[in-house]
N, C-alpha and C positions, 0 to 999 in steps of 0.2 A: 975366234972365241972370245976373248978376251975382249973386241973391237963390239960383236952384235952386241954383246953386256951393259958397254956403254950406251951405247948405243938406241937401247934401249932403254935403259935408266934415265937419259936427255929426251927422249920421248914420254915420258912418264911426269915427268917433269913442268914441262910445256902446259900439258891436259890436265895437270894440277895446278897451273900456275892461268891459266883459263879458264877452270872454273871460278878460280876463287873473284877474280876479276868476271866477273858474270854476278855470282852471288853476295858478292858487296855491297857496290849501287845497292843492290833493292835493297838493304839489309839495314843501308842506312836510311832509306828512304821507307821503311818499316820501320823503325825506330824514332824518326822525325816524325810520322803523321801521327804513334802514340802518342805524341807530348800534347795534340792538341785537342784529347777524350779525357785529360783530368776535369775533374768538377769545377764548377770554381763556389766561391762560400757565395751563401744566401741569406738575411737576416732572417731570423728567425719567426719564424710564427706567433703573433700578438696571445696573449692571455690574457682572458677577461673571467676566472672563476678559479674560483681553488681546484674545482673537482679537473678543470683543466689541465692544470700545474701539476696535477697527479697521474694523471693520463698520460702527461706530455716527460714527466723525467720517468717514469716505463719504460718507457718506449725509449729515451734514452737508451736503458741501461742496455736494450735489448736493439738496438742499433746498434753498440761499442762494438757489443760478445761479435755481432755480426763482421763490421769491419776487422779484427782483427780474426775475423778466422779467414776472412776474403784478403786480409795482408798476406798471413799469412801460405794460403793459396798459390798467390803475386809470387810472393818469394822464392816458391817449390820452383815454380814455373821459368824460373828467370836464369835458374842453373841449370838451366837443360841449356840454356839460347845462348848464340856467341856475343853477341852486346851482354851480358852480364849485369855490367852499371849500370844503362840509360836505362835498363829495365829496374833494377832495384828503385834508383834513384826517382821513376817513376811511380812504380805501386808504394813509396815511400813517400809523396807527394798527395799521390792517392787517398794515403792514409790521414795525412797531420788537414789534409783540407776536410776529410770526412769527419776525423776528433772536435776537428776545431768547428764546424755548421754543431755539432751536436753539444759542444760545451756550454757555445751559446745560446741551447735551446735550453737546457741546465741550470744556466746562471739565471736571466728569465722568470723559470718559473719559479727556480727560488728569492727570487726576489720579492713576484710578486706575492707570495705565498707568506712570507717575513710580513710584507707590507699585510697584508692582507689581516692574521696577526694581530697588531699593534694599533690596527685601526679599531677593528671591535673588542679589543681590551679598552680604547679609550671612551669607544662608544660605552661601554658598562657602567665603566666607571662615573661619566657623566651623569649618565640616564639617573646612577643611583647617590649620585648629589645629587639632581634635579630632586628624586621625592623623598632624601630627605631633608633639605632646606621647606617642598613645602610641605610635609606633617609636620614639621617644627611652626611653620606660619600657623596650620588648624589648629594648633595644639595652642598658639598665645592668641589667635582669636576668638578660644571657646571664653565664655564666661566663667570665673570658679565656681564650682557648687557649694549650695551654702551645708558651714558642720557646725554639728549640737555646741560643738566645741574649737575653740584652739587649734588646729595639727599646727606642727615643722612642715614647712614646704621643703618638696625633695632633693635634695641636691640636684646641677642644672647635669642636661645628660651631655656624655661627651661625646664630638663627633667622630669617627669613623673613619674619616679620609684617613688621617696621618694611617690606621691600620693599614691600610687599601694603598693607599700611598711607596709604602712599607714591603705590600707583598708586589706588588710594582714594582718596582727596586729589584728584588730579590728574581722577578721570573727574569728580566734584564742581562741579572748580571749570571742566572746560566746558559741564556741565551747566547750571551759573549765569548761563554768556556765551551761552548757546543761550536759556534763561530771557529775556535782559535782549534779545536781537534781536528774538528775538517778541514781547517786550511794547513796540521800538522797533516793530515790525514792525504790531500793531495800532494804537499812534498812526496813522500813515500811513493805514491804515485809516478810522480817525476824524475823520483830516483829508479826507483824502477822501469819508466821505461827506457834512460841512461844507459841499460847496465843490458837490457833487449837489444838497441840500438851501436853498441860499443859489442855484441854478441856477432851481430852482424855483421859489422862491419872484418870482422877478425873474419868472419866466414869465407865474406866477399873478399879479403889478403890471400889466404890458402888457397884461394880459386881461381883467379888471380899468377899466384905463385905459380901450382902446377900446371897453369898454359904454359907458362915460362917454359920452365922447363922441361915440358912437351916439346915445345917449343924449340928450346934448344938443343935436346936428345936427335932431333930429326932434325935439325941441320946438321948436327956434324952426323950422321949415320949417312947423309946424301951428299956431302962433300966425302965421309968412308969411299963410299960407289964410287962416285970417281974421281 
């Protein structure tokens, strides 16, 4: 009876080893092949108008949400696979590449909008200065109107350029403050990403630990069965 049990146990172990020998190369080929489908980063499309920049920024916000949703789904699927680490690495690389592409589009669109605002402001200032000088030249060429009696000359008109320049500088300072606030927000996003990354790595470590414990338990039971 004992000899039959030992023989049956050895037969089962040989069957399991044969199944693993067949499944392992196939899984390796699948893991290697999956690395080729990671999307490559491409330059963002050119921006030619403020309206187009606004459309791209809105599209970036939607695509980021979709990227995070796809990453969460891939991460969930990876924990059911044999090669968890390879699957997670591929999912992270896909997410990183996709987010980098969206960030490049966002940077280009925001830069275009800032440049458009500066150019529009400069054009308005130049146009106001031109009109002011034309008006002063026209007033200087007009002959003085005869008056029945001498009248005091009006004080010279003050140029409004300093006031406009002061307003211009105030707007620049406001934009710089807004840019600093955006930088703080981006830094917070980086910290949030690192925290999510640490949580994912901790889950991965626990999964690997559970697999190691199961393997050790199976080895122990097999040894005791012999």
